C-alpha positions, 0 to 999 in steps of 0.5 A, a space after each residue: 279436608 273436602 274431597 275434589 269431586 270429579 264428576 260424570 253428569 249422566 242423562 237418564 233420559 236419552 231423547 228427553 226434551 228437557 236436555 238443556 237443564 243438564 246443561 244449567 247443571 253442567 256449567 255451574 258445576 265446571 263453576 264450582 271450586 270443589 269440582 276438578 272436572 266435570 263431563 256430561 255422558 249418556 249412556 254409550 260412553 258414560 264408563 269409558 268417561 269415567 274411567 278416562 277422568 277418573 271420576 268419583 261422583 256419578 250424577 244421574 239426572 231425571 231418572 225416567 228412563 234410568 238403566 239400572 245396569 249401566 248406573 251401578 256400574 258407574 256407580 261401582 266404578 265411581 264409589 259415590 252416586 247421586 240420583 237428581 230426579 226432575 218428574 217427582 212426584 208423577 213418576 216417583 213410584 219408578 224413580 223410588 224403584 230407582 234409587 237402589 244404589 245410589 247414594 243419596 237421591 235428590 227430589 224436585 218435589 219437597 211432598 216427594 221427599 220422605 218415599 227415599 227414606 233416610 237418602 232422600 233430600 229436597 233439591 228444585 230445579 232452577 235457572 241458569 244465568 247462562 241459558 236465561 238471563 236477559 235484562 228486562 226491557 222496557 214497556 215500549 220495546 216489547 212485543 207481546 202483552 201476555 206469554 204462556 207455553 207447557 202442556 194443555 193439562 186438563 186444569 190449564 184449559 179452563 183458565 186458558 180459555 177464561 185469559 183468552 177470551 178476558 182480553 179480546 184485543 190483547 196480542 196474546 202469544 200461547 204454545 201448547 206442546 201436543 200430549 197424545 194422551 191428552 183430549 183435544 184443548 177447546 180453546 176460543 182461539 185456531 188450533 194453529 195458533 196454539 199447537 205449536 212447540 218452543 224450545 227454551 231458548 225461543 222460550 226464554 227470549 218470548 217471556 224477555 220480549 212479554 209484559 207479563 208471562 202466566 206460570 200455571 202448575 200441574 193437576 195430573 198423572 198418568 202414572 197412578 201418583 200425586 197429580 200435583 207437586 208441591 215445589 215449583 218447576 223449572 219455568 218459574 225460575 227461568 222465566 225470572 232470569 229471562 226479565 218478565 213480570 209472572 202471575 203465577 198460580 198460587 195452587 202450587 204452595 211453594 212458590 211463595 217460599 221462592 219469590 215475594 208476592 207483589 214485589 217479585 210475582 203476582 199470585 191468584 188462587 180463581 179464574 177472577 183473580 188471575 184475569 185481575 192480577 193480568 190486567 193490573 200489570 197491563 195497565 200499570 208499566 211501573 209495577 210490570 218492570 218492578 215485578 220483572 226486576 226484582 225476581 231477577 234479582 231474587 232468581 240470580 240471588 237464590 235459584 241458579 243450578 250454581 246454588 243447587 249444584 252447592 247444595 248437592 256437593 255439600 251433601 255428599 261432601 257430608 256423607 263421602 267416607 260413610 258412602 264408599 261402598 265395597 267392592 261388587 262382586 258379578 252375579 250370574 254364572 261368573 265368579 271372581 276367580 272364574 271370569 265368564 267370556 260370552 262367545 257372540 258368534 254365527 254357529 258352533 262347531 257340530 252344526 253344518 255348514 261349520 269350519 274353521 271359525 267354528 273349530 277354533 272357538 270350540 278349542 280356545 273354549 275348552 283349554 282355558 275353562 280351567 281359568 275362565 268359563 265360557 258360554 257361546 250366543 248363537 243364532 239357532 239353526 232351528 228357526 227362521 233368520 233372527 228368531 231363536 238365540 241360544 246360550 250355549 255351554 262349552 258341551 254345547 248344552 242349551 243354557 237359556 233361548 231368547 226368543 223374538 216374534 219376527 224375523 232379524 231384518 236382513 243387513 241390519 245394523 240396530 235392532 232394540 229388541 235384540 240389543 235391550 235383550 243382549 244387554 239383559 242377558 249381559 247383565 244377568 249372567 255376569 259376563 266379564 268379557 265378550 268376544 265377537 268371533 262373528 256378527 254374522 245373524 246378529 244386529 251390527 251394533 252389539 260391541 257398543 252395547 257391551 261397551 256401554 255396559 262397560 263390558 270388555 271385548 275383543 273381536 276378532 277378524 277371522 274373515 272381512 265382515 265388518 268391511 263387507 256384507 261379502 265377508 271374503 271379498 269375492 265381487 260380483 264378478 266372482 272374483 276378489 274385488 280388491 276391496 282396499 283399492 276400490 272406490 264406494 261406487 265400485 261397491 255399489 256397483 258389485 253389491 247392486 248388481 249381487 243384492 239389489 241395494 241401493 247406492 250408498 248402502 256400503 257408506 252407510 254400512 262402512 260408516 256404521 262399521 266404523 263405531 262399532 270397530 271402535 267400540 272393542 276395546 281389542 281387535 284380534 287378527 292373525 296375520 298383518 295383512 289381515 289387520 292392514 286391510 282393515 286400516 285401509 278401509 278404516 283409515 286410522 282404526 289403529 293410531 291409538 291402539 295397534 291390533 293384537 296380532 297372534 296367528 289363530 290356531 287349533 290344537 295339534 294332532 297327538 302323532 308327532 311330525 314326520 321325518 323329512 322323506 329322503 329323497 331317494 325314497 321317493 322312487 316305488 317299488 321296482 325303482 318306478 318314480 313314487 307318484 306324488 300324493 297331493 291331499 286337497 285340504 278345506 272345503 271345495 268351493 268356489 272362494 278356495 279356489 275350486 275353478 283354479 283346482 279343476 282346471 290344473 286336474 284336467 290337465 293333470 289326469 295322466 300323470 304320476 300324481 294322486 289327488 284326494 278332496 278332504 272336506 266339503 264339496 259345493 255344487 256345481 262342483 260336486 257335478 263338474 268333477 263327477 262328469 271330469 271322470 278323473 280316474 286320479 282323483 277320489 273324493 274324501 268327504 268332510 272330516 272331523 274338526 281336528 282328524 285332518 293331520 291324521 287322515 292326511 299323514 304319508 300325503 306329498 303335498 297340499 293344496 291351498 288355492 284360495 281366490 281371497 285373502 284368507 285371514 289365518 288358513 288353518 288348513 295350512 297349519 294341518 298340512 305342516 302339522 303333518 309334514 306336508 308341503 304345501 303350495 298355496 295362492 299368493 294372497 292373504 295369509 297364505 302368501 304372509 306365511 309361506 315363504 316361497 322355496 322354502 316351507 313350500 310354494 307360492 302361486 298366482 292366484 286363480 292361475 291353474 297354470 302355475 299350479 300345474 307347473 309347481 305340482 309337475 315341479 315337485 313330482 320331477 324332483 324329489 330333492 326339491 320336494 324333500 327340501 321344501 319339507 325340510 324346510 317346513 319342519 325347520 321354520 319356527 312357528 307359533 302353534 296352539 300352545 303358544 296361541 293359547 298363552 297369549 290369549 290366556 293373557 288377553 283375557 286375564 288383563 281385561 277380566 283385571 278391568 272388569 267392573 264389578 256389579 250388583 246382582 241383577 233384579 229380575 224385577 228391574 231389568 231393564 235392556 240397553 239399545 244403541 239408539 240409548 248410547 247415543 247411535 242415531 240412524 235414520 234407518 236401522 237398516 244400512 242397505 235398501 234394496 231396488 225393485 228392480 229385476 238384476 243379475 244375481 253372479 253365479 258363483 262360478 262361469 256355467 257352460 252355455 249354448 252360443 244363443 243362450 249365452 248372448 241371450 243373458 249377455 243382453 238381460 246383464 245389459 238390458 234388463 227382463 223386459 226388453 231381453 223378453 222382448 228381445 226373445 220375442 221378436 227372435 221367435 217370431 222372425 224365425 217363424 216368418 223365415 220357416 213361413 217363407 
């Protein structure tokens, strides 16, 4: 029984000016009774479509810009693959190199069949009744005497010059497509009369409106291959269907195998004969009509894409049982029993400054190393931005480096060279899964490239980089911007004030980022609130696939969770009240609530509390803490990953005063592990994770007064402290072991769907850019910059004198020029006053 074909038809040339040919083939496929489904695809959606329709046949059309990495995966996924090349013999060497992995190769030129060995078949191009057929017109209805459209190959120009001079009064239409590798044609007409292009639909209309259409063959190749074909190209069949009389160069040997001379076409073998044939047809309307109708009837009987598709399917059906290929094993670092996960990230643990993301991804890789191989793809901190990327293993050993000659432009959405290098890396290593931990320092488009290659992917929302360049959502005023409720115009103001970006930048970024998010298979979030912010900015993002919710965690310290402290133990020696020990855990930065904490510390400097800052202290906060001279404050500084729970053992309370909606906050987990009672801002994951009055206390964000009241309540009430400590110990909480199980299960399910592939051939290795995946951008950067001066918000308010403060306010409102003029005016006024 003949197979029922489910076909993906891939145009291998992303910017193909002859893309209409694919439409003709697609129409013919859908009309064939043996085809159950047929979909036209590009590199970006080919694998997804093949999976969706259960494709069992790949037809790769054209062949000139074929990407082997995608086609080999498609061929493996479909089980059967045919390559139909359209530029032989001119590109035969490249097409032969690309033929590996296809069961059969159909070439447009009979003289090129032998180059493909046993898998070679001759399959000329044709015409499409849907696109090309028009009724033959009466002679009186025709607008032009002669029409020719094509490239001015050197062999064509002398004949065109002869024809143009031979019929000085004729209405001749000539359209010559420019080619930068060819000399300007020397013709006896103005350049404006011939230097224009026509699309295929207009070509057909011009043919139908002309008495005679001239058909010329090509004798030229820039690839070192044979300069002339044997089989006619598609134009002779399209013109026949268009209902016109053709005068065709018989230097193309097989023209007469397709049409009969004298009843279907007029042929010539010399310039003189060409001029004579054109003259005879212009003088004899009856002969012209006979040839036009005869050629159209012959094309409808024998030379449509339905005929070509039928032949292709016959050939594929004949070899189908033998062509089913065995499963292909991935090459490179990966093996079937231990799939490779590539973590795309902005930094790795141990390279300062680093934080929770780096610690988390390192822990995941180390604890799942027995089931999966892990590599990290990260921008090098030892080179300018985007100049060098490193491939590191779990031991932070550099396995490979990728070098680029220039920096990655800021705010880059798509950058072809880095995309192509990333595609080659995925193919070369045999990556099964890409885990996008962070896209900072990379083109935003990398998930699209992975999708096109059929490599499964996960993107974790560690922050809000998908929502805004300001990934903590702290805006130009130094506060949480509440992005889900803000208009894009507000974002324009913020980004202009902060970075000088032109209006519309945020809209462009979000439109592109939506496509990025839709490219990944799984969006992972720690909390529903984090996923909710993403969905509010990208409505419908999780409509067809819910987010994967699993709280991020890192391994607990080996020490056991301490027993809750009894109320009476809250007193020190001699019955004196024990001082409350407070850990300020995590980096001391503006986003982490440094202003709020500073305000509270000033009020609590003389109270029975001792504060210790564990983590990096950013400026200007280090200087401000030093100036405050707080006797009950100690700066412990940065600490090693995983050591926090041990360092804070014996403390009573931890403070987490972030002003932005954190996505998880590892420091909170570490505090609970050490038995501390957390006081947290009621925003984001902090507010979601802590139950107020049960396992911690919640305060309004950016409110030092509430922080003071919460700490005083804990210091004054040993019972409250003990109850919250007990509540924290008793609360059911998923830890690192549970998250590790979640991620292992997720990785395993994605790895099952990985597409087998052949080992990468270094000689034929070819990358894949987002542009080839169907991404079209007017500008690869999502943000434009305004050259005018702009105010950049300081990370925190700075105390300053009255005159300076007034000057800064004036500058914010009026810009540099008017501010300088105003200062000059004030100086002159003061000098004049002194002089009086």
